[in-house]
N, C-alpha and C positions, 0 to 999 in steps of 0.2 A: 768412935761408938757415943759419941755424945749424945743421946737419945735416950726415951723413955720406952722400957720394955711393954710392947700392947698384950693386953691379955686374949689366951688362944681358949681351945674347948678341949686340947691334949695337953698330958705330963711330961709329952715326949720329945720337947722340942723348947727350946730359948726362940723368944720372937723379940723383933728389933723393929721399931716403925721406923723408916730413914726420912718420911714424907715425900715432898716432890719433887723430882730429878730434874723436870722443865719447868721454862717461866710462866707459861701458860697451862691451867688444868682443862681449859678446853681444847687441848692438839688431839686432832683425832688422827694424827699419823700414824704409823704402825710402830711396834716397838722394834729395837732393831740394836741386835748384840755381836757381840765377835766373840768365838769359843775357841778357849785354845788351849794346850797341855804338853808338858813333855818338852817342857825348851831345854833343858839340862844344862841350862850355863854353867862353865867352868869347865869344859869337856872341851872345848875349842873355843878360838876368837869368831870362826864362824856362825856358833849359837848367837853369839852376842848381835852380831851383824844383822841375824836375820831378826832378831827380837826387834829391833830397831824398825825395821821394816814391817812388824808387828804394829808398831805405834802410830808409822807412819799410815798402812793403814785403814787402822781405827779413826785416824783424825778424816780419814779423808772420803771415809765412806760414814760417818757423822754415828757414828754407833752412842748408845745411851748406856752400852755398859759394856765390859769385857769380864769372861771368865777364863778361869786357870784350873785342871784339872788334875793340878797335881807335879811332882816332879820339876818345880820350876828350876831346881840347881840338879847337878848330877850327881852331888856327892854331900852326905850329912853336915861338913863342915863351912861349906858354901864360903867360896872364898872371899874375902873384902872387894876384890876389883868386881867380880861378880853383881855381889850386893848392891855397891853404887851403881853399877850401869842399870841393873832393871829397876831401884830406884828413882835413877833421874828421867828413866822412861815412864814409871808410873804418875812422877810427878806433871810429865807433860801430858799425860791423863787426862788427873784432875782436874787440873787448871783450866781446861775445856771444860768441864761438867760430866766428865763420863766418871762415872762410878765401876771399882774395880773389886773382885770377888776373888779370894784365892782360896785352894785346898790343896791341903798339905799328902805328899804321897808317900812311894818307899824309898825313892830316893832321898826324899827331902822331910823325914817323919817329923811330928812337934817335940817329940820328947829327945831330940839328939843332942841338946845339950851344947849348940855354937851361941856364939856370942853377937848379934846382930849389930851393923856398923852405926845405926841411927833407926830411931822408930819410923812405923811406915806413916807416909803421908797421910792428909785428910782425906776421906772419902774412898779408901782401900780398906776392904775388910778380910780379915784371914779367919777360916772358919777351925773352930777347936777341935778337939778332941771327943771321943766317948758320944754325947748326946747332939745330934744333929743341931744347928741355926737356922733360923729362916728368916732374913730381913724383907721388909715391905716395904714397897713403894710403892709412888704414882707417878705413872709415867704418861703425860697428856691426861686421856680420859682412861686410861687403863690402870686398873691394882694390878701389879706384878709381884709375886716371891721368890725368891732364890734361897732356897734351903739347900746347906750341904755339912759334910762332915771331915776328918782330916783323918791320917793315918797318924795314930798314938808311936808305933814302933816300926821300926819297918817289916817287919813281917806280919803284916796285919791281919790275920784271919775271919775278923770278923766280916758278916754279909752286912755290908754299910747301906747298901741298898734298899735293903729290907727296913733298915733302921730309918732313913729317909722316906720310904713308901708308907710307913706305919702313922707319919704327921698328920694332922690336918691343918688346912689354913684357908682361912675366906680370901680368895683371889679369884682375879678373870685369868691370869695366866699363870703357871707355876714353872721354873727353873731348878734342877737338880744340879747341884756339881759334886763331883765325888771321884776319886781313885780307884777303878775295880777292874775286875775281871771276868766277862762274862762268858760264861759256858767252858772256862776253862782254855780261852783262845790261844792256840798255839805259838813258840816263841816267847814268852813271857813268863815269870813266876805268876803262879794262880794264888794270888794275895788279896784279900777281900772277895772272893769268888760269889758269884751271882749266875743267876738264869734269868732267858729273856722273860717267864711269865714273870719272876720278881720286877724286872723293869714295865711291862705291859699292864699288868693287875695294880696301877696305881692312877693318882687323878696328877702326876707328874704330865705336865704336856713337852718337856725337854729334859732328857738327862745329857747332862754335858761332863761326859765320862773321860778320862786319862787311865795311861799304864799302857795301852796298845799301840806299835809304833804305825803300823798301816792305817790309814784313814777309813775310815768305815761307818755309812749313815744307813742306819735303819728303818724304814718307817714304822709305824704303831696307827691303831684305828683313832680315826677323827682328827687329823693333822698333828700327830703328836709323832715323835722324835727319836731316837737312842741314837749318840753319835759316838766316834771316837774322830779327833779333827789330823791322826798322827801327830806323827813331834813334828819340833819346828823348821830343824835343819837335818838331812841325812849326814850321817857321818861314817857309813864304810859302804860294801859292798852285799853286806847281811842284804836279803831279801827285804827284809822290814824298813830296809833305812833307805830304798830306792824308790827312785820316781821322785814327782814334784811332793813338794811339804810344804806347810804352810797353816794358814787356820779356815777356818769356814765363820761365816757371816748367816744369820739366820733373822729372818723378820716373822712379826706375827702375822695372820694371817686368818682373820674369822676371829675363830675361837679357840683356835689355835697356831702352826707357826708352818710356813711354808717351810718347801726342801729348803735345806742350808745349800749356801754356795764356798765356791771352794774358792781358797785365793792364794795363790803360790806366795813365800817369802823367804826361800831358801836364796842364798845367794850360790851356793856351787851345787850339784846333781851327782849323786850316783845311780847307776844306771848296767843291767844284766844285760847282756844280748846274745840271744840267739841265731847263729849262721849258720846256714846248711850250704855244702857245698856238692852236693850230690848232685853227679856227672860234671865236674869241674873235668878238662881233659888233659889237663897239666897243671904243674905247681902254680905256676902264674895267674893262671885263671882261678884257681883256688882262691889265691890271696883278692884278685876282686871281685869275685862274690863274696869272701867275708869285708870287703871294706865297704864295698857297696851297699849290704844288708847290714851291715853296721851302723854306717852314716845315715841311711834313712831311719834307722831307730834312733840314732843322737837327734836328729832334726826333729822327729815329734816327739820324742820326750822333752825335749828340751828348746824349743822356738826361739828364744831370746840369748840363743847360748852365751847361757853362765857353764862357768869352768866343771868339767863334766868327767869322771873316774869311771872309767866301767871294767867289766870282768863280761870276758869274752867264752862264749862255750859256744866250740865247731864240733860240727856232726854232718854225718854222710856220707856215702858211699862213692870214694874215689878214686880213681887211679895217681892221684897224688896224696894218697894214704901217707906211703913211706917217707917220701918227700915231706911232707908238712910237720910227722914227729921229726926228722933230723932237725929242722929248724926250728921246733921249741924245744929240745934238746941242745944246741948250741949257743946258750948263754944269751936266751930271747930274742934270738934274730927276729923269730916271724913276728915278738910283737915290733920290731925295729920296724920291719917292712909295712904289717900294717900301719904304724902310727903315722906315716909317711902320707898315708892316702887318708887320713879321716880328718874332721873338721880341727880347727886352731882351738886351743885351749881345752884337749882331749889328754886326758892319761889312762894306762893303762895297767889294772892295777894284776890282771893274771889271764891267760889264754889256757881254758882245757881243752883237750880234744879228745872226741871220741867219733871219729871216723873209722871206716873200715875198706876194704878192698869190696870191688865191685863182684858179684857172683851170679851164676845163672841158677838160682834155687832149685829148676824141674831137673836141671842134668844133676847136678849134686845129688840128690833127692835119690833118682834112677841108679846112682852107682852103686858095684857092689863091692862095696866097703862100711868100715866105722861111720864115714861123715853118713854116707844114706841111710844108714841103718839107725843113727840118732835122729835125724831130718823126720824119718818116716815115724818113729817112736813120740816123737814132738807132735807131730801131727795126731796122731793117734788121742794123746793127751790136750790138747784142743778141743778135738770134739767130745771128750769127757767133759772137759768143763766147761763147752755150751751147754751140753743136757744136764748139765748141773753134779756132777759127782768126777770127784779127782779120778777114779778110776774105776773100773768096772768092779775089781776087789773091794774097795773103798764103799761101792753102793751097796754090794750085798750085806759087808758087815757093819752095814749102819741104814738098814731100811725101813726102819721103824721109827727112828728119828729124823731123817730127811738132813741130806748135808745143809749146814753154815758156810758163807761163802767163806772166813777166814781158814774154817776146817778143810774147803775145797783146795784153798790155796797151800794149806799144811803138806797133802794130800801129795797135790802136784810137786811139791819141793821135792819129798820123799823119795817118790820116782823117778825124779830127774838126777836126785844124788845116788842113787843105786846106778842108775844108767852113764852117768859119765863124771861119779865123781866129787867130792866135797866141794870141789868150786860154786857149783849150781845153788851151797847154804849160802856159802860166804857173801855169793853175790845179792841176796838178796837181806840178809837178818835185818840188816838196820829198816830197810824200806816197810817191811812187812810190818816189825816192832811201830813204826809211825803209821800205818795204815795208807801209806802212799803208791801202793802197788795191786793191780789186778793182776787174775791169774793169766790173764793174755799179755801183758805186759812182761811177767814176769817168764814166759815162755821166749817171749820176743828178745828178752834180753838173755837168756842160756842159749837161744840160737846163733846169736850173734857172738857170744864166746866159742861157743862150737868152730863157728864158722872161720872166728881169726886166728884161732889155736890149730884146728885139723886142716881146712882147706888150702889146696896152693894156690898161689898168687898169680902164676902164669901158666899158660898151656902145656908148656915143656913142663913144670913140676907133674899136671895132671897124667902123664904118662906113666910118673913111677909107683913108688907106693906111699902112701899116709902114715905118718909115723906117731 
């Protein structure tokens, strides 16, 4: 940073003027930059190869700058090999006049105490901990400010977004670079938490965020955005690691920025597939339905035929239910059969079965036994939930306050547990705690549980006594 600090009207940021990025100050072409985060270099060789693709994209799209929103490395130790590969890529960028700005996150905090293999190349600027820093530059006719701050330690509790929003800089466009969790998004530790209002109630035109591995692009008024590009390379079949992974290319448009454009950089793909075998007339037909739907999902998600690792969830009512269960238990025979029908470069991580035996619900509900009685009870509970109360008894007891949705669901669980026993409770404890299930979905799950356990699977059994 061999330049003199500029004077500002705030004591909340250190400001450095980098001068002109382009040779021609009269160039009125749009500002263009690449936004990336969560490279997690060191976690796998694939991450380093994906980074090489990032460098190629930056050069091909002729960006003016690249910003990294944290977690460049997977661990605080930062392997020497990973550092060297990263620095080689940065040199390639800076030789072409592309400036690079890096914020540290929870995986690579500033105070980690590691030994760098070499100084960063000229043209690379790393945000320090504590107070936000701002780098001012001219990009053609546009005066651009890039402000950011890094994690001091892994468990950063400070609202860093709020700190950046408090800074004031005279510029045509402002970009902020920070690792943060907006509104406590699930699946990631709530480090440097902030609210949507913290982002929107600022003069920042683009919040270049890191930490959340799901790509999220959210508009704010007047050509302003906050965005997570997601991680650069998927690493497992965990939901946040699935699907195309890469970077965002952002261009200025008028007084703000146009909608960011996603560009894939990953070299392999992870995918979750839902396969429905409802109505399959035999085991072979069920496997065919699985392969057709899985192949379709792979080709839609992965048109370039990258190596793909999949996790398949199979559901539906079919007479092949017991045959599928047998194949799954027989040392992965179902995966072997399915894999032979899928595109090359596919690996099956797991197959989860949630199939059931087909049944005529009306006939079962009319039966004079425990199955009919419980289905009738479930219908009563559905009506109560639709009307806004868990049960008539609950409505009477809470008439003055009115039922809250979570309380309605809890009431339904209590009623179902008293009717069919503890499975009704254990079935939904986790889903309820995560807020991931509705009253109707809960009752559907209870019904499935009952039918699978109590209802006969053949007409001959239907004539006997249900145990």
